[in-house]
N, C-alpha and C positions, 0 to 999 in steps of 0.2 A: 504494500500500500504506500503510495507516495505521500511524503510529508508536506503539509501546507507551509508555504513561505510566510514567515512573520514579517509584518510591515515594519520598516525601520522608522524609528522616531528621530526627530531632528532636535539638536541642541545647539546653542550658540557658543561663542568663544569663552564665555564666562557664565557659570550656572550655580544654582543652589543645589547641593548634593547632601545626601544622608549617608551615614556610616552606621547602620544598625548593629553590626557586630561590636562596635565601640561605644554604642549608646549615644551617638551624636546625631541629632535630628537634622541639623542644617549647618553647613559650612560653605563658604564661597570657594569655588574651584575654577581654575583656568583649564580649559580643554585644549590640549596641545598634541596634535597628531604627529608632530615631529619628535615627541618623546615616546619611548617605548613602554614605560611603566608609570605607575602613579606614585606620588610622594605627598607627604603632609608635613607641614612645619610643626615641630613639637618643642616644648620646653620642659625643664626639670626631668630630664631623661635619666632613667635608672634601669640597668640591665640586671636581671636576677634569674636564677635557675629554679624551676619548679618541676619536680619529678624528672630531673635530667634534661629538661627542655629549657632553652633560653627564652625568657620573656622580657619585654620592655614595658615599663610603666612610664607614662608621660602625661603632659597636659596639652590640650588642643584648644585653640581659640575658635569659638563658635561664631556664627553669623551675627549674633546680637552683642558681640564683644564680651561675652562671658567665657569662662574657662571650664572645660570638662576634663577631669582626671580619669584616665582609662589605662588599659593595658592590652597587650596582644602578643602572640608568639613573634619572636624576632625573625624577620625575613631578610633584613639587611639594613644598611644605613648609608646616608650620603648627605652632604651639606647642600641646602638649597638657599637661594638668595632672596627672592622677592615675592613669592606667592604663598598664601596660606596652604593651598592645596593645588596640585597639578595632576591632571588625569591624562595619561598617555594612551596610545592606540591599543595596547594589550588590555588595559582596563576597560576601554570602550567596547572592545570586541566587535562583532559584526552587526550588532543590533542598532547602532546609532549612526546618524549622518551629522556632520558638523557644518553649520553655516557660520563662517567667521564674520559676517556682516551684522549679526545680531547677538544679543545676550539675554539671559534670564528668561528662557522659555519655560523652564521648570518652575513649579510652585513650591515654595518652602513649606515644610510642616510646622505646626505651632510648636514653639519651644516648650520644654518641660521646665518645672520650677526648681529643679535641683541645682 
């Protein structure tokens, strides 16, 4: 049986994105098809081992200029200069088309009170 093709959604060069695994509902990200992976600006970074796995705990600046403390398994690290978050082509996958002439096509979710 043939699979139905999913319609691609359009995003602009700058968007509101959610990071549900990190419990961040909205952060502003630059969509960069020239980059291969995604990155996020973090502060107060600490690397710890949990059950033999390296984790990183850090703070992320959210869209409303509040800070969210979170953690995740360590995938790698690199210094970034000027964007809170950068989304590259691997993170976009094949589901999205980027229109560099526009921004903020996505709708941010309401912030939590934490």
